[in-house]
N, C-alpha and C positions, 0 to 999 in steps of 0.2 A: 594404664598401660602414656606411656608419650606423643604427643604429634610434631612435624617437626613438617615443615614447607620447605620445599627448593629452595631456591631460584629464583627456576624461569614462574611458580607457583605465586611467588613472591611478589614479585615482575608483570606477570599477569595480575594477579588480587587490585598491586595500586594501576593497573592501567584503566581497571574497573571501577574503581572506585575514582580516579583523579575525573575519569570521562563523567558520572555522573554527576561529579560534584560542579559542573560549568553551569549543571541544571539547575541542578536543586543537593547544593551540601549538607541537608538535610539524611536526605533518603542515602547519600552514597554511605555515611554514619553508618546507619539502617546496615544497606548490604551486608560491608565487611563486618558486622557486629552479627550476622545474622550466621554470616561463612563460619564466624569462631565457635560462637554457639555448639553450629550443625559439628564442625572438628571438636571440643571437647567431647560433645557425644562421639564419634568414632573410636574416641580413647576409652571409651565404656564398654561401650558394640562397634566391636570392630569388623566382624561381620554382617552387619544391618543391612551395608547397601549393599548396589545391584552389581553383580559380576558382569567380567566387559566381554567381547574377543577376545582381550589380554591376558594372557597366562597369568594371575592374579593383583591383575588391578580391577578394581570397582569403581565404581560410577554415584555420586546420594544425587542429586536435585540439592537446589535452598529454595522450599519452601515454596511459594507464592514468583520468588524471582526468577527471572529466565538464566541462572548459571548453572553450573553440574559444578561438581570439586571430585572430580580423580585421585584415587589414594593405595596406598597398595601396604601393605603388613607386612615388616621385614625384622628382625632379631627385636618382638618386642617391641615393634614402635608404627605407628601410622607416617608412615611419607603420604605426603599433602601433592600429588605428582603438578594437574592441572588445575588455575578454578579456568572455563569459560565461559563465556556464551554460549545458551545452549545452540545458538544458533549457524552455528562454527562448525569446520570442520571436527569432527571428533580424533585426539592422536594416534 
């Protein structure tokens, strides 16, 4: 299955990386890498995450980091909708 990030999700991930990189560039690379690893796993196991209250939207935590990946599955494609800090309001 293919993985596609929406423009919103890419912008959110870029902001996360920029914020982390101000204090720790290596940590920013690690977080982005972990998001990429998880989305790769979602391509293999698209139903592995928790269902949300929103119909068809699932959420997976980014391991030991305080971020969440929100996605849906459409037409044999995992569509990443948001990458957000866990303390933010959910979309």
